[in-house]
C-alpha positions as CSV (number, residue, x, y, z in Angstrom):
1,M,128.3,124.3,110.1
2,G,128.3,125.2,113.7
3,D,128.3,122.8,116.4
4,G,124.5,123.6,117.0
5,M,123.7,122.8,113.4
6,R,125.6,119.8,113.4
7,G,123.7,118.7,116.6
8,A,120.3,119.2,115.0
9,G,121.2,117.6,112.3
10,L,122.2,114.4,114.2
11,I,119.2,114.5,116.1
12,K,117.2,114.9,112.5
13,G,119.1,112.1,111.1
14,Y,118.6,109.8,114.0
15,Y,114.5,110.1,113.6
16,L,114.7,110.3,109.9
17,A,116.6,106.9,109.8
18,S,113.6,105.4,112.1
19,P,112.5,103.2,108.7
20,L,116.3,101.9,108.3
21,F,116.1,100.8,111.7
22,L,112.6,99.0,111.2
23,V,114.1,97.4,107.7
24,F,116.7,95.8,110.2
25,S,114.3,94.8,112.6
26,L,111.8,93.1,109.6
27,W,114.4,91.8,107.4
28,W,117.4,90.5,109.8
29,D,115.9,90.4,113.0
30,L,118.4,93.1,114.2
31,E,116.3,95.3,116.7
32,V,118.6,98.1,118.3
33,R,115.8,101.1,118.3
34,A,112.7,99.5,120.3
35,T,113.7,96.2,121.6
36,F,111.2,96.8,124.3
37,I,108.2,96.1,122.3
38,P,107.6,92.8,121.6
39,H,104.6,92.9,119.6
40,H,104.9,93.6,115.8
41,G,102.0,95.9,115.7
42,L,103.1,98.0,118.6
43,R,106.4,98.2,117.1
44,L,105.6,99.6,113.7
45,T,103.2,102.1,115.5
46,Y,106.1,103.4,117.2
47,Y,108.1,103.8,114.4
48,G,105.6,105.6,112.7
49,F,105.5,107.8,115.7
50,I,109.2,108.5,115.6
51,T,109.5,108.7,111.8
52,A,106.8,111.6,112.4
53,L,109.3,113.3,114.6
54,G,111.8,113.1,112.4
55,I,109.8,114.8,109.9
56,L,108.8,117.5,112.8
57,T,112.6,118.0,113.3
58,H,112.9,118.7,109.6
59,Y,110.7,121.0,109.1
60,R,111.2,122.9,112.6
61,P,114.8,122.3,113.2
62,G,114.2,124.4,116.6
63,S,112.1,121.7,117.9
64,A,115.1,118.9,117.6
65,P,116.6,119.2,121.0
66,W,113.2,119.2,122.5
67,V,111.8,116.2,120.5
68,A,115.2,114.3,121.7
69,M,114.7,114.8,124.9
70,G,111.1,113.6,125.0
71,E,111.4,110.9,122.8
72,S,114.6,109.6,124.5
73,L,112.9,109.9,128.0
74,L,109.8,108.1,126.7
75,N,112.4,105.7,125.3
76,L,114.2,105.3,128.3
77,V,111.4,104.9,130.7
78,L,110.2,102.1,128.3
79,I,113.0,100.3,128.6
80,M,113.2,100.4,132.4
81,L,109.5,98.9,132.4
82,W,110.8,96.3,130.0
83,I,113.7,95.4,132.3
84,L,111.8,95.6,135.5
85,L,108.3,94.1,134.5
86,P,109.9,90.8,134.3
87,I,111.9,90.9,137.0
88,Y,109.1,91.6,139.3
89,G,107.0,89.1,137.9
90,L,109.5,86.4,138.6
91,A,108.6,86.0,142.5
92,D,104.9,84.7,141.0
93,G,106.1,82.4,138.8
94,D,106.0,78.9,139.4
95,P,109.2,77.4,140.8
96,L,108.1,73.3,139.3
97,A,107.7,75.1,136.0
98,G,111.7,75.3,135.5
99,P,114.1,78.1,135.6
100,A,113.0,81.4,135.6
101,A,113.8,83.5,132.4
102,V,113.6,87.3,131.4
103,P,112.5,88.2,127.4
104,Y,115.8,90.1,126.8
105,T,119.5,89.7,126.8
106,A,122.1,92.3,128.2
107,G,123.1,93.1,124.8
108,Q,119.8,94.4,123.7
109,V,119.5,96.2,126.9
110,L,123.3,98.0,126.1
111,V,122.6,98.6,122.7
112,N,119.0,100.1,123.2
113,G,120.0,102.0,126.3
114,A,122.9,103.5,125.1
115,L,121.6,104.5,121.9
116,A,118.4,106.4,123.6
117,G,120.7,107.6,126.5
118,A,123.0,109.4,124.0
119,V,120.4,111.1,121.9
120,F,118.6,112.0,125.1
121,L,122.1,113.8,126.3
122,L,122.4,115.5,122.8
123,G,119.1,116.8,122.7
124,F,119.1,118.1,126.6
125,Y,122.5,119.7,126.1
126,R,121.2,121.3,122.8
127,A,117.7,122.5,124.4
128,Q,119.7,123.8,127.8
129,G,122.0,125.9,125.1
130,A,119.1,127.3,123.5
131,I,117.4,128.5,126.7
132,L,120.5,130.0,128.3
133,S,121.3,131.8,125.0
134,R,118.0,133.8,125.8
135,I,118.7,134.8,129.2
136,P,121.2,137.9,129.5
137,G,124.8,137.0,130.8
138,F,124.4,133.3,129.8
139,G,124.4,133.6,125.9
140,A,125.1,136.0,123.0
141,T,125.0,139.7,124.2
142,P,123.0,142.1,122.3
143,L,126.2,143.9,121.8
144,G,126.9,141.1,119.2
145,P,129.6,138.2,118.8
146,G,133.4,139.7,120.0
147,R,132.2,142.6,121.8
148,R,132.5,142.8,125.7
149,R,130.4,144.6,128.0
150,D,131.9,147.0,130.3
151,R,132.0,145.5,133.8
152,R,132.1,148.0,136.4
């Protein structure tokens, strides 16, 4: 299996494993995939969405890099909002109410961010490779593998 097929398989496996991430979240309270969604109903909806993306990548493997880029970008934006909105709200807090707190730990941010960022990069480079292979001079030539164009 070539590197391109392995990359698509990793992306597909990542999304099809979403129900497993949900089981970890519900049974063991170990959330690594959607830490930025505090409400269980919204989290279930998000897991349904990413499972549907896994099914899409299974039946349309060519969509895998695009799915990875789109969903991971959404994931990273939500993580940034999850981090920043409570920080912005600290200024509006009552200083007499006690110490201010944020609803996440550094570990949660790092694990979820690293996971989303890695899948985003994998999808980005796979999509870039697919696009460049369609442009003459960047990818496969019409002459076939192993042949070189006469450059005069």
